[in-house]
C-alpha positions as CSV (number, residue, x, y, z in Angstrom):
1,X,-6.3,-26.6,6.7
2,X,-9.8,-26.7,5.1
3,X,-10.7,-23.5,7.0
4,X,-7.8,-21.7,5.4
5,X,-8.7,-22.8,1.9
6,X,-12.3,-21.9,2.5
7,X,-11.3,-18.4,3.8
8,X,-9.0,-17.8,0.8
9,X,-11.6,-18.9,-1.6
10,X,-14.2,-16.6,-0.1
11,X,-11.7,-13.8,0.0
12,X,-10.8,-14.2,-3.6
13,X,-14.4,-14.5,-4.7
14,X,-15.3,-11.3,-2.7
15,X,-12.3,-9.4,-4.2
16,X,-13.4,-10.4,-7.7
17,X,-17.0,-9.4,-7.1
18,X,-15.9,-6.2,-5.5
19,X,-13.6,-5.4,-8.4
20,X,-16.3,-6.1,-10.9
21,X,-18.8,-4.0,-9.1
22,X,-16.3,-1.2,-8.8
23,X,-15.6,-1.2,-12.5
24,X,-19.2,-1.3,-13.4
25,X,-20.1,1.6,-11.1
26,X,-17.0,3.7,-12.0
27,X,-17.8,7.3,-13.0
28,X,-15.3,7.2,-15.9
29,X,-15.1,5.3,-19.1
30,X,-13.1,2.1,-19.3
31,X,-10.1,3.6,-21.1
32,X,-9.9,6.7,-18.8
33,X,-10.1,4.3,-15.8
34,X,-7.4,2.1,-17.2
35,X,-5.1,5.1,-17.8
36,X,-5.6,6.4,-14.3
37,X,-4.9,2.9,-12.9
38,X,-1.7,2.7,-15.0
39,X,-0.6,6.1,-13.9
40,X,-1.3,5.4,-10.2
41,X,0.5,2.0,-10.4
42,X,3.5,3.7,-12.0
43,X,3.6,6.3,-9.3
44,X,3.5,3.7,-6.6
45,X,6.2,1.7,-8.3
46,X,8.4,4.8,-8.7
47,X,7.9,5.8,-5.1
48,X,8.7,2.2,-4.0
49,X,11.9,2.2,-6.0
50,X,12.9,5.6,-4.7
51,X,12.3,4.5,-1.1
52,X,14.3,1.3,-1.7
53,X,17.2,3.3,-3.1
54,X,17.1,5.7,-0.2
55,X,17.0,2.9,2.3
56,X,19.8,1.1,0.5
57,X,22.0,4.2,0.6
58,X,21.3,4.6,4.3
59,X,22.2,1.0,5.0
60,X,25.4,1.3,2.9
61,X,26.4,4.4,4.9
62,X,25.7,2.6,8.2
63,X,27.7,-0.4,7.0
64,X,30.6,1.7,5.9
65,X,30.5,3.5,9.3
66,X,30.4,0.2,11.2
67,X,33.5,-1.0,9.2
68,X,35.4,2.1,10.3
69,X,34.5,1.5,13.9
70,X,35.7,-2.1,13.8
71,X,38.9,-1.3,11.8
72,X,40.0,2.4,12.3
73,X,41.7,3.7,9.2
């Protein structure tokens, strides 16, 4: 258990240091970078929602089809 905690602590520390270095060495100003991050995050969220809606529609169609197979109308 201690190994897992040590690993997670090292991972989080490395991620924090990597993020800080990335921000410090970024070729854009802070506000430009923040805007790009917001836009990219929104794009990813929108794509995820769209994919989830598509998958839901696909599963609902499969479910409706399976109900027809079980109980023919």
